[in-house]
C-alpha positions in Angstrom: -47.8 42.5 50.1 -44.7 40.3 49.8 -45.6 38.8 53.2 -49.1 38.0 51.9 -47.5 36.0 49.0 -45.1 34.3 51.4 -46.1 30.7 50.4 -46.0 31.6 46.6 -42.4 32.9 46.8 -41.4 29.9 49.0 -42.6 27.5 46.2 -40.9 29.6 43.6 -37.6 29.5 45.5 -37.9 25.7 45.6 -38.4 25.7 41.8 -35.4 27.9 41.5 -33.3 25.4 43.5 -34.5 22.7 41.1 -33.3 24.8 38.1 -29.9 25.3 39.7 -29.6 21.6 40.4 -30.6 20.7 36.8 -28.2 23.4 35.5 -25.3 21.3 36.9 -26.5 18.5 34.6 -26.4 20.8 31.6 -22.9 22.0 32.5 -21.8 18.4 32.8 -23.3 17.6 29.4 -21.4 20.5 27.9 -18.1 19.5 29.5 -18.5 15.8 28.3 -19.4 16.7 24.7 -17.9 20.1 24.2 -15.9 18.8 21.2 -19.2 18.4 19.2 -20.0 22.1 19.6 -16.9 23.6 17.8 -17.2 27.0 16.1 -20.5 27.8 17.8 -20.7 31.5 18.7 -20.8 32.3 22.5 -24.1 34.0 22.2 -25.7 30.7 21.0 -24.5 29.0 24.2 -26.2 31.8 26.2 -29.4 31.2 24.2 -29.1 27.4 24.8 -28.8 27.9 28.6 -31.7 30.3 28.7 -33.9 27.9 26.7 -32.5 25.1 28.9 -33.8 26.9 31.9 -37.3 26.8 30.4 -37.1 23.1 29.6 -35.7 22.4 33.1 -38.6 24.4 34.6 -41.2 22.5 32.6 -39.7 19.2 33.5 -39.4 20.2 37.2 -43.1 21.2 37.4 -44.4 18.1 35.6 -42.2 15.6 37.4 -42.8 17.1 40.9 -46.4 18.2 40.3 -47.9 16.2 43.3 -45.3 17.8 45.5 -46.1 21.3 44.3 -49.8 20.7 44.8 -49.3 19.3 48.3 -47.2 22.3 49.3 -49.6 24.8 47.8 -52.9 23.5 49.2 -51.9 22.0 52.6 -50.3 23.3 55.7 -46.6 23.0 55.2 -45.8 23.1 58.9 -47.8 19.9 59.4 -45.5 16.9 59.7 -47.6 14.7 57.4 -47.7 17.4 54.7 -43.9 17.5 54.9 -43.6 13.7 54.6 -45.9 13.5 51.7 -44.2 16.4 49.9 -40.8 14.9 50.4 -42.0 11.5 49.4 -43.2 12.9 46.0 -39.9 14.7 45.7 -38.0 11.4 46.1 -40.1 9.8 43.3 -40.2 12.7 40.9 -36.8 14.2 41.2 -35.0 10.9 41.4 -36.7 9.8 38.2 -35.8 13.0 36.5 -32.1 12.7 37.6 -31.9 9.0 36.5 -33.2 10.0 33.0 -30.9 13.0 32.7 -27.7 11.3 34.0 -28.1 7.8 32.5 -28.6 9.4 29.1 -25.1 10.8 29.2 -23.9 7.3 28.5 -26.1 6.9 25.5 -25.7 10.3 23.9 -22.4 9.4 22.1 -24.3 6.6 20.3 -27.6 8.2 19.6 -26.4 11.8 19.2 -29.7 12.9 20.7 -31.6 13.1 24.0 -33.6 9.9 24.5 -37.4 10.2 24.8 -40.2 7.7 25.5 -38.4 5.1 23.5 -36.6 4.4 26.8 -39.8 2.6 27.9 -39.6 0.4 24.8 -36.1 -0.7 25.5 -36.7 -1.5 29.2 -36.6 -5.3 28.5 -33.0 -4.9 27.3 -31.9 -3.1 30.5 -31.2 -6.2 32.8 -28.8 -7.7 30.3 -26.8 -4.4 29.9 -27.1 -2.9 33.4 -24.0 -4.6 34.8 -21.8 -3.5 31.9 -23.2 0.0 31.9 -22.5 0.5 35.6 -19.0 -0.9 35.2 -18.2 1.7 32.6 -20.2 4.6 33.9 -19.8 3.9 37.6 -19.0 7.6 38.2 -22.6 8.5 36.9 -24.1 6.3 39.6 -21.9 7.9 42.3 -22.8 11.3 40.9 -26.5 10.4 40.9 -26.4 9.2 44.6 -24.4 12.2 45.8 -26.4 14.7 43.8 -29.7 13.3 45.0 -28.7 13.1 48.6 -27.6 16.7 48.5 -30.9 17.8 46.8 -33.0 15.8 49.3 -31.1 17.4 52.2 -31.6 20.8 50.8 -35.3 20.4 50.1 -35.9 18.7 53.5 -34.2 21.6 55.3 -36.2 24.2 53.5 -39.5 22.6 54.0 -39.0 21.8 57.6 -37.9 25.4 58.3 -40.9 26.9 56.6 -43.2 29.1 58.8 -46.7 29.9 57.9 -47.9 33.5 57.6 -51.3 34.5 59.0 -53.6 34.9 56.0 -57.3 35.2 55.5 -59.2 33.4 52.8 -58.8 36.2 50.2 -55.0 36.1 50.4 -54.8 32.3 50.5 -56.9 32.3 47.3 -54.5 34.9 45.9 -51.5 32.5 46.6 -53.4 29.7 44.9 -54.2 31.7 41.8 -50.7 33.2 41.6 -48.8 29.9 41.8 -51.3 28.1 39.5 -51.0 31.0 36.9 -47.1 31.0 37.0 -46.9 27.2 36.9 -49.4 26.9 34.1 -47.7 29.6 32.1 -44.3 27.9 32.6 -45.6 24.4 31.8 -47.1 25.7 28.6 -43.9 27.7 27.7 -45.9 30.9 27.4 -49.1 31.8 25.6 -48.3 31.0 22.0 -50.6 29.2 19.6 -49.5 25.9 21.2 -47.4 24.8 24.1 -43.6 24.9 23.9 -42.4 21.5 22.5 -38.9 19.9 21.8 -39.2 20.7 18.1 -39.4 24.4 18.9 -35.9 24.5 20.4 -34.0 24.7 17.0 -35.9 27.8 16.1 -34.5 29.6 19.2 -30.9 28.2 19.3 -28.3 27.0 16.9 -29.6 23.5 15.9 -26.2 22.0 16.9 -27.0 23.0 20.5 -30.6 21.7 20.6 -29.7 18.7 22.7 -27.7 21.0 25.1 -30.8 23.2 25.5 -33.1 20.2 26.0 -33.1 17.7 28.8 -34.1 14.0 28.8 -37.1 14.4 31.2 -38.5 17.2 28.9 -37.9 15.0 25.8 -39.5 12.0 27.6 -42.6 13.9 28.5 -43.3 15.1 25.0 -42.8 11.8 23.3 -45.0 9.7 25.6 -48.0 10.1 23.3 -47.6 7.6 20.5 -49.7 9.2 17.8 -49.6 9.2 14.0 -47.4 11.7 12.2 -48.9 14.6 10.3 -49.4 14.1 6.6 -47.6 16.9 4.8 -48.9 18.4 1.6 -46.2 20.5 -0.1 -47.1 19.2 -3.6 -49.7 17.1 -5.4 -49.0 13.5 -4.4 -48.1 12.4 -7.9 -45.7 15.3 -8.3 -43.9 14.5 -5.0 -43.6 10.8 -5.8 -42.2 11.6 -9.3 -39.7 14.1 -7.9 -38.1 11.3 -5.7 -38.7 8.4 -8.1 -40.8 6.5 -5.7 -42.2 4.0 -8.3 -39.4 1.9 -9.8 -39.0 -0.7 -12.5 -35.6 -1.8 -13.8 -35.6 -3.0 -17.4 -32.0 -2.5 -18.6 -31.1 -6.2 -18.4 -32.5 -9.7 -17.8 -33.2 -10.8 -14.2 -30.3 -12.9 -12.8 -31.2 -14.8 -9.7 -28.0 -14.4 -7.7 -27.9 -15.1 -4.0 -28.1 -11.9 -1.9 -26.6 -11.4 1.6 -26.9 -8.2 3.6 -24.3 -7.8 6.3 -25.1 -5.2 8.9 -22.2 -4.2 11.2 -22.9 -3.1 14.7 -21.5 0.5 15.3 -18.9 0.7 12.6 -19.1 4.4 11.7 -16.9 5.6 8.9 -14.4 7.1 11.4 -13.7 3.6 12.7 -12.8 2.2 9.3 -9.1 2.6 8.4 -9.9 3.0 4.7 -11.9 6.1 5.4 -9.7 7.4 8.2 -6.0 6.8 7.1 -4.7 9.3 9.6 -5.0 7.0 12.5 -4.0 3.4 13.2 -6.4 1.0 11.6 -8.1 -1.8 13.7 -10.0 -3.1 10.6 -7.4 -4.5 8.2 -9.7 -7.1 6.8 -12.6 -4.7 6.2 -10.2 -2.1 4.7 -9.1 -4.7 2.2 -12.6 -5.9 1.5 -14.0 -2.4 1.0 -11.1 -1.4 -1.3 -12.0 -4.3 -3.6 -15.7 -3.7 -3.6 -18.1 -1.0 -4.8 -17.7 1.1 -1.7 -19.3 4.5 -1.4 -17.0 7.0 0.3 -20.0 9.0 1.6 -22.3 6.4 3.0 -25.0 7.5 5.4 -27.2 5.9 8.0 -30.9 6.7 8.0 -31.3 6.5 11.7 -29.3 6.7 15.0 -29.9 3.2 16.5 -29.8 -0.4 15.5 -33.6 -0.5 15.7 -33.7 2.0 12.8 -31.2 0.1 10.6 -33.2 -3.0 9.8 -36.2 -1.2 8.3 -33.9 1.2 6.4 -31.6 -1.5 4.9 -34.1 -4.3 4.2 -37.2 -2.3 3.5 -36.1 1.2 2.5 -38.0 2.6 5.5 -36.0 5.5 7.0 -36.3 6.8 10.6 -38.2 10.0 9.9 -40.1 10.1 13.2 -39.4 10.7 16.9 -40.5 7.2 17.6 -38.5 4.3 16.2 -40.5 2.6 13.4 -40.5 -0.8 15.1 -42.1 0.8 18.2 -44.4 3.2 16.4 -48.1 2.9 15.5 -47.0 1.7 12.1 -45.0 -1.3 13.2 -47.7 -3.7 11.8 -47.8 -2.0 8.4 -46.9 -4.3 5.5 -43.7 -3.0 3.8 -42.8 -4.6 0.5 -39.0 -4.6 0.9 -36.5 -6.9 -0.7 -37.5 -10.0 1.3 -41.2 -10.3 0.1 -40.2 -9.1 -3.5 -37.6 -11.8 -3.9 -39.7 -14.5 -2.2 -42.3 -14.0 -4.9 -39.5 -14.8 -7.4 -38.7 -18.1 -5.7 -36.1 -17.0 -3.3 -35.6 -18.4 0.2 -35.0 -15.9 3.0 -33.4 -15.9 6.4 -32.2 -13.5 9.1 -29.5 -14.2 11.7 -28.7 -12.4 14.9 -26.6 -13.5 17.9 -28.9 -11.7 20.4 -32.4 -12.6 21.5 -35.2 -12.6 18.9 -37.2 -10.1 21.0 -34.4 -7.6 21.1 -35.7 -4.1 20.1 -38.8 -5.5 18.4 -36.7 -7.2 15.7 -38.8 -10.4 15.7 -42.1 -8.6 14.8 -40.4 -6.5 12.1 -38.4 -9.4 10.5 -41.4 -11.8 10.5 -43.7 -9.3 9.0 -41.4 -7.6 6.4 -38.4 -9.8 5.6 -38.4 -13.5 6.6 -40.2 -16.1 8.7 -36.9 -17.8 9.1 -35.3 -15.9 12.0 -32.3 -17.6 13.6 -31.1 -16.0 16.9 -29.4 -16.7 20.2 -32.1 -19.1 21.3 -31.2 -21.4 18.3 -27.5 -21.6 19.2 -26.8 -24.6 21.4 -23.1 -24.4 22.0 -21.4 -22.8 25.0 -20.4 -19.2 24.8 -19.0 -16.6 27.2 -21.1 -13.5 26.9 -24.5 -15.0 27.6 -26.0 -11.8 29.0 -25.6 -10.0 25.7 -25.5 -12.6 23.0 -23.4 -15.2 21.2 -19.9 -14.0 20.5 -19.3 -13.1 16.8 -16.4 -15.5 16.3 -18.7 -18.3 17.3 -22.0 -17.1 15.7 -20.6 -16.1 12.3 -19.3 -19.7 11.5 -22.7 -20.9 12.7 -24.3 -18.5 10.1 -21.9 -19.8 7.4 -23.0 -23.4 8.1 -26.6 -22.3 7.9 -26.1 -20.5 4.6 -24.4 -23.6 3.2 -27.7 -25.6 3.4 -30.1 -22.7 2.7 -31.8 -23.5 -0.6 -30.6 -21.3 -3.5 -31.3 -18.6 -4.6 -31.6 -17.0 -1.2 -31.8 -13.5 0.2 -30.4 -13.5 3.8 -29.1 -11.0 6.3 -27.2 -11.0 9.5 -26.4 -8.4 12.1 -23.1 -8.6 14.1 -23.2 -8.2 17.9 -19.9 -7.4 19.6 -19.0 -3.8 18.7 -21.5 -2.4 21.2 -21.1 -1.3 24.8 -19.8 -3.0 26.9 -17.6 -4.2 24.0 -17.2 -7.8 25.0 -14.2 -9.7 23.7 -14.1 -13.4 24.7 -11.1 -15.6 25.2 -8.8 -16.5 23.5 -9.1 -13.1 21.7 -9.2 -11.1 24.9 -5.7 -12.3 25.7 -4.4 -12.2 22.1 -5.5 -8.6 21.8 -4.3 -7.6 25.2 -1.9 -4.9 23.8 -5.0 -3.0 22.7 -6.2 -1.2 25.9 -9.1 0.7 24.6 -12.2 -1.6 24.8 -13.9 -0.2 21.7 -10.7 -0.6 19.6 -10.2 -4.1 20.9 -13.8 -5.0 20.0 -13.3 -3.4 16.5 -10.3 -5.6 15.9 -12.1 -8.7 17.3 -15.1 -8.2 15.0 -12.8 -7.6 12.0 -11.1 -11.0 12.8 -14.5 -12.7 13.1 -15.6 -11.3 9.7 -12.4 -12.4 8.1 -12.9 -15.9 9.4 -16.5 -15.8 8.0 -15.3 -14.9 4.5 -12.5 -17.4 4.6 -15.1 -20.1 5.5 -17.6 -19.2 2.7 -15.3 -18.1 -0.1 -15.2 -21.5 -1.8 -19.0 -22.2 -1.4 -21.1 -22.4 -4.5 -23.6 -19.9 -3.2 -20.8 -17.3 -2.5 -19.5 -17.5 -6.1 -22.9 -16.6 -7.3 -23.8 -13.8 -4.9 -24.0 -10.1 -4.4 -23.2 -9.0 -0.8 -24.3 -5.6 0.6 -22.5 -4.4 3.7 -23.2 -1.4 5.9 -23.0 -0.3 9.5 -26.3 0.0 11.5 -25.5 3.5 12.9 -22.6 5.7 13.9 -20.9 5.7 17.3 -18.0 7.2 19.1 -15.0 7.5 16.8 -11.4 8.6 17.3 -12.1 12.3 17.6 -10.5 13.4 14.3 -13.6 13.7 12.2 -15.2 17.1 12.6 -18.5 17.1 14.6 -21.0 18.1 11.9 -24.4 17.1 10.6 -23.0 14.7 7.9 -20.5 13.0 10.1 -23.2 12.3 12.6 -24.6 9.7 10.1 -21.5 8.7 8.2 -21.1 4.9 7.8 -19.6 2.5 5.4 -21.9 1.3 2.6 -20.5 -1.2 0.2 -21.5 -3.8 -2.4 -19.5 -6.8 -3.5 -20.6 -8.7 -6.6 -18.3 -11.7 -6.4 -16.3 -12.0 -9.6 -17.5 -8.8 -11.2 -14.4 -6.6 -11.3 -16.1 -4.0 -13.5 -18.8 -3.4 -10.8 -16.5 -3.6 -7.7 -15.0 -0.1 -7.9 -15.0 2.5 -5.2 -17.4 5.5 -5.6 -16.9 9.0 -4.4 -20.6 9.9 -4.1 -23.2 9.9 -1.3 -25.6 7.0 -0.7 -27.7 5.8 2.3 -29.1 2.7 3.8 -32.5 3.0 2.2 -30.8 2.9 -1.2 -29.3 -0.5 -0.6 -32.0 -2.9 -1.5 -33.0 -0.9 -4.7 -29.3 -1.0 -5.7 -29.2 -4.8 -5.3 -32.4 -5.2 -7.3 -31.1 -2.9 -10.0 -27.9 -5.0 -10.2 -29.8 -8.3 -10.4 -32.0 -6.9 -13.2 -35.2 -7.3 -11.1 -37.9 -6.2 -13.6 -41.1 -6.0 -11.7 -42.5 -2.7 -10.5 -42.1 -1.7 -6.8 -42.1 1.4 -4.6 -39.2 2.5 -2.4 -38.1 5.8 -0.9 -34.5 4.7 -1.7 -32.9 5.0 -5.1 -30.5 2.7 -6.8 -27.0 3.8 -6.2 -26.3 2.9 -9.8 -28.5 5.8 -10.9 -27.2 9.4 -11.4 -29.0 11.0 -8.4 -27.4 10.3 -5.0 -29.2 12.5 -2.4 -29.6 11.1 1.1 -32.2 12.2 3.7 -31.5 12.0 7.5 -33.8 13.0 10.3 -32.0 14.8 13.2 -34.9 14.9 15.6 -37.3 17.7 16.6 -38.4 18.4 13.0 -34.8 18.9 11.7 -34.0 17.1 8.4 -30.8 17.2 6.4 -30.5 16.4 2.7 -27.0 15.5 1.5 -25.9 15.2 -2.1 -22.2 15.3 -2.1 -20.8 17.9 -1.8 -23.9 19.9 -0.7 -25.8 19.6 2.5 -29.0 21.5 3.3 -30.6 21.6 6.7 -34.4 22.1 6.8 -36.7 22.7 9.8 -39.9 21.0 8.8 -41.8 22.3 11.9 -41.1 26.0 11.1 -40.7 25.7 7.3 -37.3 27.3 7.3 -33.9 26.5 5.9 -31.4 26.7 8.7 -28.2 26.0 6.9 -26.5 25.3 3.6 -23.0 23.8 3.6 -20.4 22.3 1.4 -19.0 19.0 2.6 -15.3 18.8 1.9 -13.3 15.8 1.1 -11.4 16.0 4.4 -14.8 15.5 6.2 -15.2 19.1 7.3 -18.0 21.5 6.3 -18.0 25.0 5.0 -21.1 27.1 5.5 -22.4 28.8 2.4 -24.6 31.8 2.1 -28.2 31.3 1.0 -28.1 33.8 -1.8 -28.6 34.1 -5.5 -25.3 32.4 -6.3 -26.5 29.2 -4.5 -30.2 29.6 -5.4 -30.4 26.7 -7.8 -28.9 24.1 -5.5 -31.0 25.4 -2.6 -34.2 25.1 -4.6 -33.3 21.6 -5.8 -32.4 20.3 -2.4 -35.4 22.0 -0.7 -37.8 20.5 -3.2 -36.4 17.1 -2.8 -36.4 17.1 1.0 -40.0 18.3 1.1 -41.0 15.6 -1.4 -39.4 12.9 0.7 -41.1 14.2 3.9 -44.5 14.3 2.1 -44.3 10.9 0.5 -43.1 9.2 3.7 -45.9 10.8 5.8 -48.6 10.1 3.2 -47.6 6.5 2.4 -46.9 5.4 6.0 -50.2 6.7 7.2 -52.0 4.9 4.4 -49.9 1.7 4.8 -48.9 2.0 1.1 -45.2 0.9 1.2 
């Protein structure tokens, strides 16, 4: 009987080879990022590799589907069949390998497997390709060597295949058997629905979900850009009231101070000396500035990428979807963030960025939801060194200072720094001046800190500056120094600070949690803005300071110092309750009667946030 299923088992052996080859990618992923999986029981790693075999099998069948069909329905001994099958192998398996291996360079930044958003950022690839290959050259060598070996192995197997003499009945049996096994695998079994990326956390420790997944699998299941499901945990009015969606500040008169949002590229909390005194600081100016401002010790990003930061900071629009908001079906929604609200009060607005206007869809978002006055790389007419990536910070920040000097007051403006991002460009003369700092990221941190100090020195005597409130945060986290514990809170930990120039009573450090979406309501509260508006974020001047972060695949965390609750929205389960300690470590707590009150409070809040976001974004009511 086995001889009658000769072709079926041959195809299954080829699939098994694919799984072994992709297993090496998973082992490499584990070796590169093992520090992020501390204190995970061994059995959970076993589960992750078993689920990983399923995700690898699904990806292998999908990406190589034309090859499988060619081998199944045609004569494998025929030379043209072999050429066609190997041709499809080159296309499909090479693409899968490129996705899997190239993502190893981005995982330290995004802390997740990339999906179909890779298509959205393709226009940025040419400018970054050279620097990426310079730093990750070993991945290119590994890709070439790995693929050459895989191609040789498949070619040898296919060319050595010998047909078995079969009548029509047994040929049909082979067809049905392979189709059945492959269909079952592609579907992930015969549950109510196919196996999806968001199912992974229900089978493995959520900390290992990205180890169990793979980039081709994630890519396949995020290609369809559809609207998110509208959740209905509570009545709409109840959910909105629970999170304080509708706001109106009436405690004091409206003072039309100038507003400036400074968004720092990749400055996670671990990279700021004030928050990480155990290591040498490369940010002396920011340390000093934050210590004299209303700086929140437990600041949190609401997304993982720069493209998530602008909607979060300027519009209170968090990244609660697999798709980045700027690339989603909702990117043309009208969001009444701080720009439109203050423009209606006579403010002038402007946004500044040293990169191209088209970067990450910024231009569409900014024009629609913040300002028509977008000044970028195209508007800078002086020579600069790093033309492939953007205008150097030490040149562009003085350019911004000059623009702000002539921007009519009152104004609401924002700028995003550029340099602290791979490949960490540091131009001359700073490249030579900072030559003693060998680590490129640390050198870039120091360079950006110097550029920011020069900016503040330039504007400190300006009339607009003396009558301003400045909100500062990082866009997202990135690789640190390795001395912050790898946990769900530190994955999103960033500096969040407010400087009200001349207001010493306001400019005091705060030991509470706050996130990016809370920033513009906080500014409006401080100004005394007295018109009604809606925002998912809360004023940080209020008593409640919970933050909501989306970890991907349906996993949300709600953090209100010192408690953190992890909620799987797809399976309606609480996966973890922890206490976040002052030393940035976390202690897991039992979900029992003793912690029942805090669990109920946080669970009700996170469900309300999820419901209000899904309902309002689908109805274009932000």
